[in-house]
Backbone as JSON, one array per atom type, in Angstrom:
{
  "sequence": "MQRQNVIFLILAITTAIFMMLIGVAIGEGSILGIIGSIIGVILIMGIGFAYKGKLRKKE",
  "N": [[-11.97, -51.83, -19.61], [-11.21, -48.64, -21.02], [-12.71, -47.06, -23.95], [-10.76, -45.55, -25.39], [-8.31, -46.65, -24.52], [-8.39, -49.27, -25.61], [-8.33, -48.72, -28.28], [-5.66, -47.61, -28.43], [-4.25, -49.87, -27.77], [-4.79, -51.68, -29.89], [-3.6, -50.22, -31.96], [-0.94, -50.34, -31.08], [-0.4, -53.1, -31.05], [-0.67, -53.54, -33.75], [1.43, -51.91, -34.97], [3.56, -53.22, -33.74], [3.44, -55.68, -35.15], [3.86, -54.88, -37.7], [6.55, -54.08, -37.34], [7.67, -56.55, -36.89], [7.21, -57.7, -39.31], [9.13, -56.38, -40.81], [11.51, -57.45, -40.19], [10.96, -60.17, -41.16], [10.75, -59.64, -43.77], [13.3, -58.69, -44.48], [14.65, -61.11, -44.02], [13.73, -62.66, -45.97], [14.55, -61.16, -48.07], [13.11, -59.28, -49.43], [12.72, -56.2, -50.92], [10.4, -54.74, -51.51], [8.66, -55.64, -49.55], [10.16, -54.78, -47.09], [10.04, -51.93, -47.47], [7.35, -51.6, -47.68], [6.47, -52.38, -45.06], [7.98, -50.56, -43.36], [6.6, -48.07, -44.04], [4.17, -48.87, -43.19], [4.6, -48.98, -40.46], [5.3, -46.26, -39.95], [2.85, -45.01, -40.71], [0.9, -46.14, -38.97], [1.92, -45.48, -36.48], [1.78, -42.71, -36.84], [-0.96, -42.16, -37.05], [-1.59, -43.1, -34.4], [-0.19, -41.02, -32.83], [-1.51, -38.77, -33.78], [-4.22, -39.21, -33.02], [-3.85, -39.39, -30.18], [-3.05, -36.63, -29.72], [-5.46, -35.29, -30.58], [-7.17, -36.16, -28.61], [-6.04, -34.92, -26.41], [-6.39, -32.32, -26.9], [-9.06, -32.24, -26.75], [-9.72, -32.29, -24.08]],
  "CA": [[-11.09, -51.04, -20.25], [-11.79, -47.52, -21.74], [-12.57, -47.16, -25.4], [-9.32, -45.04, -25.91], [-7.3, -47.67, -24.26], [-8.54, -50.42, -26.6], [-7.83, -48.18, -29.57], [-4.23, -47.57, -28.36], [-3.88, -51.32, -27.65], [-4.76, -52.14, -31.27], [-2.58, -49.52, -32.72], [0.34, -50.64, -30.66], [-0.14, -54.35, -31.69], [-0.48, -53.45, -35.24], [2.78, -51.49, -35.1], [4.48, -54.36, -33.47], [3.28, -56.71, -36.17], [4.66, -54.43, -38.93], [8.03, -54.19, -37.01], [8.11, -57.93, -37.03], [7.23, -57.94, -40.79], [10.26, -55.77, -41.43], [12.47, -58.74, -40.0], [10.61, -61.37, -42.05], [11.02, -59.17, -45.15], [14.74, -58.66, -44.48], [15.08, -62.6, -44.09], [13.21, -63.21, -47.34], [15.31, -60.49, -48.97], [12.18, -58.47, -50.31], [12.77, -54.94, -50.8], [9.17, -54.18, -51.28], [8.35, -55.84, -48.23], [10.85, -53.86, -46.24], [9.53, -50.59, -47.7], [5.94, -51.5, -47.12], [6.49, -52.51, -43.48], [8.38, -49.29, -42.82], [5.61, -47.31, -44.4], [3.03, -49.32, -42.3], [4.92, -48.6, -39.17], [5.13, -44.82, -39.87], [1.39, -44.75, -40.79], [0.14, -46.52, -37.73], [2.37, -44.66, -35.4], [1.45, -41.29, -36.96], [-2.45, -42.27, -36.56], [-1.73, -43.01, -32.95], [0.13, -39.72, -32.23], [-2.65, -37.77, -34.13], [-5.29, -39.48, -32.11], [-3.45, -38.78, -28.84], [-3.09, -35.09, -29.82], [-6.84, -35.03, -30.64], [-7.81, -36.39, -27.21], [-5.5, -34.01, -25.46], [-7.1, -30.96, -27.31], [-10.58, -32.29, -26.42], [-9.71, -32.17, -22.66]],
  "C": [[-11.85, -49.79, -21.05], [-11.68, -47.65, -23.2], [-11.22, -46.62, -25.96], [-8.32, -45.99, -25.69], [-7.22, -48.87, -25.2], [-8.01, -49.94, -27.95], [-6.33, -48.14, -29.54], [-3.6, -48.88, -28.29], [-3.75, -51.88, -29.15], [-3.89, -51.56, -32.06], [-1.15, -50.09, -32.3], [0.65, -52.18, -31.06], [0.17, -54.37, -33.06], [0.92, -53.01, -35.59], [3.68, -52.54, -34.74], [4.63, -55.37, -34.51], [3.97, -56.13, -37.36], [6.09, -54.4, -38.56], [8.55, -55.62, -37.19], [8.26, -58.2, -38.52], [8.45, -57.39, -41.41], [11.5, -56.9, -41.29], [12.27, -59.75, -41.02], [11.04, -60.89, -43.46], [12.52, -59.09, -45.38], [15.27, -60.16, -44.79], [14.73, -63.01, -45.51], [13.97, -62.28, -48.5], [14.29, -59.6, -49.91], [12.34, -57.03, -50.06], [11.43, -54.24, -50.71], [8.43, -54.47, -50.04], [8.85, -55.15, -47.1], [10.23, -52.5, -46.31], [8.15, -50.54, -47.25], [5.67, -51.61, -45.74], [6.88, -51.13, -42.91], [7.32, -48.29, -42.87], [4.46, -47.55, -43.39], [3.32, -48.74, -40.85], [4.75, -47.04, -38.84], [3.73, -44.44, -39.91], [0.78, -44.97, -39.53], [0.59, -45.72, -36.67], [1.88, -43.19, -35.49], [-0.15, -41.29, -36.63], [-2.48, -42.18, -35.07], [-1.49, -41.73, -32.32], [-0.86, -38.7, -32.56], [-3.79, -38.02, -33.24], [-5.11, -39.09, -30.66], [-3.64, -37.27, -28.78], [-4.59, -34.57, -29.81], [-7.42, -35.16, -29.31], [-7.38, -35.35, -26.28], [-6.14, -32.55, -25.7], [-8.43, -31.04, -26.77], [-10.63, -32.08, -24.95], [-9.6, -30.81, -22.27]]
}
C-alpha cells in the first residue's frame, strides 16, 4: 500500500469512529459529547480534503 493510501485509510477510520461516537453521545444524552464528535468529524474530514487537494496540486 502506498503511503497516501494508508493516510487516507487512517483518516477514514477515524471519521467513522467519530460518527459512531455521535450515536453513543446521543444515547447517553451528552450534549458536549455530541458537539465534540461533530467537531471531530468536521476536522478530520477537512484534514482529509485539504491533504487530497495538496496532493492534486503536487501532481
